[in-house]
N, C-alpha and C positions, 0 to 999 in steps of 0.2 A: 361482531363489529368489523366493518370494512377497514382495510389498510388505506390510509390517506397519505402517509409519509414514508418514503423509501430513503433510508440513510445508509451510506456505504462506508466501508473501510477502503483504503487506497491500494496499498502494496499487495500484489498477488490476488486482489479481488477485482479491480478494474483494469489493471495492466500487469505485465510480468516484471516483477521487481528485479529479476536477474538482468533484464535489459538495461536498467539503470546502472547496475553494478558494472556490467561490461563497458558501458559508455564512460563511466568514471575512470575505469582502469585504462581505457584508451587515451583519455585526456592526460593521465599521469604518465603513461608510456611515451606519448608525444613530447611531454615536457622534459622527461629524462633524456631522451635521445637528442633533443635540441641543446642540451647542456653538455652531453658527453658523446664524443665522436667514436669512441672505441666499442660502442654497442649499437645494435640496430633496433628499430621499432619492433620488428617481428620477434627478436630475441627477448626484449623486455616484456612485451605484451604476452607472449607465449609463456614466459616464466611466471608472470603474475597469475595467469589463468590456471597454470599447473599448481601453484602454491594455494590458490583459492580452493581448487578441487581437493587437494590433499589435506590441507590444514585449516580451512576456513579463512575468514577475513581478518582475524585479530591482529596478526603481526606480519602481514604481507609485505608492507613497504620496508620494514626493518630487515626482513629476510632477503628481499631483493637487493637492497643496498649492500648487504654483506656478500651475497652471491656474485655480484658484478663489480665489487670494490668501488662503489659509488658513494661519495661523501656528500650527502644531501640532508637537509633538514626534514625530518619525517613529518613534522607539523606542517611544513610547507606543502608536502605531497598530499597530506590529508585535506588541507585547505583547497588544493586544486581539485581533488576528488569531489569535495562537497560543493564547491562553487561553480563547477562546470555546468554548461547549459546542455542538457541532454536532448536527444531526438527520440521521442517515445510515441508509442501508439497504444490506444485502448485495445483490450481484447475485443475481438469481433462481437462476441455475445454481449459484452458490457456496452458496447456502442449501440447495439440493437435494442437493449433494454432501456438505455437512456433516451434513445429516439422515441421509443414507445411511451415512456413517461412524459416526455416533452409534449407529446400529442394530446395528453389527457389533462385532468385536473389535479393530478397528484403533485405533492410537494417533495422536494429532494434535498438531501444533505450529505455531508461527508464529515467523518471524524478520522483523523490520522495522527499517529504518533511519529516521533523522529525529530531530528534537528530541524528547526523551523526553516532555515535557509535551504536545506535539502528538499524538504517536503513541498515548499512553495515553488521551487524550480520544477519539480515533477508536475505539480498541478498546472503550472503555466504551460509546460511543454505539451500536456495532454489537452489543453484548452478547456479545462473544467470550470474555470471561473465564470464563463458565460453560459454554462449548461446546468449548474446546480444552484439552488436557491440559497443554500447556506454551507459554508466551508469552515470547519473548526480544525485548525492545526493545534493540537493540545500543547505543544511546546510554547506557543504564544502566550499561554496561560501560566506556564511554569511546569517544570518536570514533575511536580507533585500532582499535576492534573492530567498526566498521561493515563491512558487506560491501564487498569480497570477503575480509575477514579470515576465517580459519578458526575463530576463537573462538566465534561464535554457533552455528555448525554443530556444533561439539564439545559446546557446552553443551546444546543441544536433544536431541541423540542420547544424551548421558549421562543426561539427565533421563528420557527415554523408555525408557532401557535397551535400546536397539536398535543393532545394527551399522549402519554407513553403507549397506551393500549391501541392507539390508532397508527402506530409507527412500527416498522420492521427494520432491524439492523442486519446488514448483510456483510459478512467478513469471512476470513479464512483461518484466523488464529485462535484456537480454543483456550489458550493460556490467558487471554485478556479481553477478547472481543465480546463475549456473550454473557459472562457471569453477572456483571453489573447491569447490563441491559435487561436481562431476565428478572433480576431482583426489582428493578424499577417498573416492570410491567410491560416492557417492549416485547414484541415478537422477534425471533432471531432465526436467521438462515445462514448456514455455513456452506460456502462453495469450495469444493475440493477439485483442484486442477491437476494436470499431469506434472507440472513443475512448480516448485515453491518450497519454502523452508519448513512449512507446517503440514504438508500434505499427508504425511504418515502419522501425525500426532493423534492419539486417541486418549481422552481424559475421562474423568468421571462425569456423570450426568449434570452435575452442578455447573461444569465448565463448557459443556457441549451446547450447541445450538438446538433449538426446538425442532429444526428440520435441516436436512442436508440435500444439496443439489450438486450435480456434476457439470452443469452448464447453466448460465443465466438465461439461456433460451427457454428453459423450463418455466421461468417466471413470465417471459414474454408471451408464451402460449396461454398461460392462465389469464394474463391481462386481456389478451385478445378475446378470450372466451368468457370474460367476466366471471371467472370461477373463484370461489373463496380459497385463499391459500391456507387458511387455518380454520379449525372448527369453531374457535371462539367467536 
């Protein structure tokens, strides 16, 4: 059966999520240095990046506030991070694949987890609203509908009016992207890139995708050659 619907994850599948993180940190650094004259933007931003690299994102703003003796509401800094308007670009191979799909009769969709205000800012910055047939931000449906819930997969296939077996879900995170899609009967492809939070993750077969690629250009070539991506 031919694939008629291409459904994508967002972060680290269509663009580099670390670009969004750095953009948010820049917004926070600008805000802090506008409020406190005893620190420079370069100092704050550099310290944030160092903290991220060493300890992850969990307590960055708390630790930076202590390090520089800054009395700021951490919730305010988180709000600035989440509400800032990023400047983002699609991966080149993602843009090429979307262009190819736009030229044909394929239907396209997106399922993405995360705080809805954050995810919609990313979607708008990338111009995806005008390029995809259906966009599901699972947080709009409630946190219990985040992947691996079957709800967003049901919603997107219902909107596209396609059966599961005629759709492929393309993502990067084996913890949640593929297990439900596979159980429902979707085809699945994992893209592994050089940068990303899940690039080194290897799980059992139940959680892995049916197929792995290292560039979405592999799919562009197959579309151009009208080659079946799967044996089914």
